[in-house]
N, C-alpha and C positions, 0 to 999 in steps of 0.2 A: 660295425654298428656303434654309434655314439649315443649315450644315454646318461641322464642324471638321476641319481637316487633321490627320491622325494621323501622327506620325513613323514611318518604316518600322521603326525598332528594336523597336517593340512587336509586330511580326509575325515576327521572326526565330525560326527553328526551328518555326514553325507552318504555313508554306507552302513550296512549292518556291521557289527563288531568284527566278525570273522574275516571280512574282506580288508579290514584296516589292520588288525593286529596279527592276523595269520599269514600275511604276505609282505613282501617288499615291493616297492612301487618305483617303476623306472619310466622317466619321461624321455621319449625317443626324439633325439635331435636329428640324427641321420640314420635311417633304418636300412639303407641299402635296398636290396631287392626283397628282403624278407619282412621288414617291419614298415608299417605305415607311419609317416611323420605325424607330429601333433597328436600322439596317442600315448597313453600310459599303460604299461604292461604290469600285470600283477603276477609276481613270481615268488618262489620259496624264499623264506627268510634266511635260511642257512646255506652257505656256499657249497657244502658237501651233501646237499639234498640229492636224492636219487634222480630227481627230475632234471638236474643239471648234467648228469652223466649220459653220454651218448650210448644208446642201446647197441649192444654187440661190439663195442669198441674195446680194443686191447689196451688202450691207454686209460688206466683208471684215473678218474678225476677230470677227464677231458670235459670242458664246459661246452654245452650246446644250448645257447640262449634261446634259439627258436623253439626248441622242444620244452623249455622250462616255463613258458608263459601259460597260465591257467585262464586268465581273463584279460580283456583289453578294454580300455576306456577311450572312446573317440572324443577328443575335446571339441570337435566341431559339432557333431550331432548329440554329444553328451550321452551316448549309449554305452552301457556296460555289456559286453558280450562274453559268454562262456565259449571258449575256443573249441572245446570238444563237442559241444552240442549245438552251437550257434543260438542258444536261447538268450533272451535279453532280460537283464535285471531291472525290475521296476524301481523307479526313484522312490526312496522312503519318505520323501516330502510331497509326493504327488497326492492328488485328491483320492485316487483309487486306492492307493496303499493305506491312506489314513482312514478311509471308510471301512476297509477290510479289517484293519487292526482295531479300530474303535468298536465296531459292532460284533466282531467275531473273535479274532485271534489274540486280542489283548486278554482274553479270558484264560489263555494258556501260556503266554510267553511275553516278556518285555519286547518293546519295539525293536531294539537293537539286535534281537535274535530271531527276527522274522524275515525270511527271504521270499520275495514274490517274483516269479518268472513269467514272461510271455514266450510262447513257443517260437521256434525259428521259422523262417519262411518255408523251409523244407521240413515240415513236421515229421518227427520220427514215428516209427511203428507203434511204440508204446503209447504215445499220446493219442494216436488214431484209435487204438483199441479202447483206451480209457474214455474217449468221447462217445464211442458207440455204446457204452454201457448205460448211458443215461437215456431216459425215455425221449423219443422223437428227435434223437440226434442223428446227424449225418456227417459224412466226411467234410462237407462244406463248413460245418460248424467249428472245426478244429482251430483255425486261426483266432477265434474269439474266446479261447480258453486261457485261463491263467493257472499256474501251479504255485502253491504255497508250501514252503518247506520250513520245518521247525527243528533246526539242528540240535537243540538242547533237549528235545523230547524224542530221543531215539530217531531223529530225522523223519518224523511223521510228515506225510505229504497229503495235501488236499488239492482237488481240482475244482475250479469254479467256472461255470458257464456265464460269460458276460451277458448273454442274451436272456437267460432265465433267472440267473442269480443263484441257482442251486449249487451247493458246495458238497462235494463227496470226498470221503476219506479213501485213499488208495489202499491202506492197510486193512481196513475193516469193511470196505464195500458198503458203507452206509452214508447217509446224507445228514448234514447239520440241520437240526430242527429249527424251524422259525420261532417256535415258542420254547424257550429254554426252561420253563417252569414245569417240574414233574411232581409237585406236591410234597417235596422234602428238601432238606438243606436250604430252607428259606433264608435269604439274605446273603448267601454265598456268592461272591462276585467272580469267582474263578471256576473253571471247568466247562466242558462242552457236552451237550446232549446230542446223541446221534440216533437216527431212526432208520429202519429197514425199508425195503420197497413195498412191504405189505404189513398189515396189522398183526399178522401171525408171528412176526419177528419182534422179540422184545427190544426195547430201546437200550442203548449203552451210554453210560456216563463216564467221560474221561476226566480224571481229577489230577491236577499237578500235585507232586509230592513235595511239600514245603511246610514251613512253620505257619500255623493258623493263628490269626489274631482277630480280636473283636474290638470294634470301635467303642471306646468307653462312653461316648455320648449317644451311641445308637446301637442297641444290642442286636439289631437285625442287619447290621453292616459288618459282614465277616469276609476276610480276605486271606489269601494264601501268598506267601512270599515267593513269587515266581522268579525273582532275581537270584535266589539261592536255593536251587532245587537239590533234593536229596536223591539217593539211589534206592530204588529205580526212580526215574524222572516223573513217572505218572502211574496211576492205578486205573484199572478198568472195572467198572461195575455194571452188572446186568440188572435192569429194573424189572422186577417180577410183579406185575399188577395183581395177579391172583393171590399173592402172599403179602402184598403191600410192603416190600422190602427191597434193599439193594444187595445183590449177591456178588461177592468178589469173584472176578474171573481168574484169579491166581490165589495160591495159598498164603500170600503175603499179608492179606487183610481179610478179616472175617466179615460176614454179612452185617449190614447196618440195619 
């Protein structure tokens, strides 16, 4: 195989940060029978990464390039594909990505740390099960679903139906509320409100853990520094309407 190492600076603003700074990028000139020409392979940064070592090989350090690629970028179709799952990464400059980020996920994470995936043509079993958890969903709906990953927030994952617009959290099995106002923390620009499938389930508020600042010119404009998250990356609060308070779901923070 013949390939050129491409400096990461050429990919800035084109992909989320992890794909740029967490990988080395190889432009394939002659891929032989294993690599497609005119494609860029995303591989480990370090030469001694375990991904480069042939499994079961007695020759320690033997390089196996074919097994080392995690993602491929087809320069013709401009598609980024996850080799292990065949999922497609959505372009961060696309209208769909911008709408999801502006209306929803910008409340939790900066743009460069949001990953949006479309399922592979051969949807895996996990995605099929997730689709069927939503009301009026069928197997036929699966290709029209997108998955959002937030790697800096303990890799939280959300699934959105492109048909209905409903967004569901995989971890909490709750959907993102259309109305993010719950009568408290007025003016806070960050955090997401989740609701259950029935009114019997109390809503949950996910709040990023970062420095809180107030706009000196507008006391009702309050933001959290989501670029520099602390540990843990977020807190979860249960909204108890009968007590009119927010109850921490972990001992790290008291009720508000």
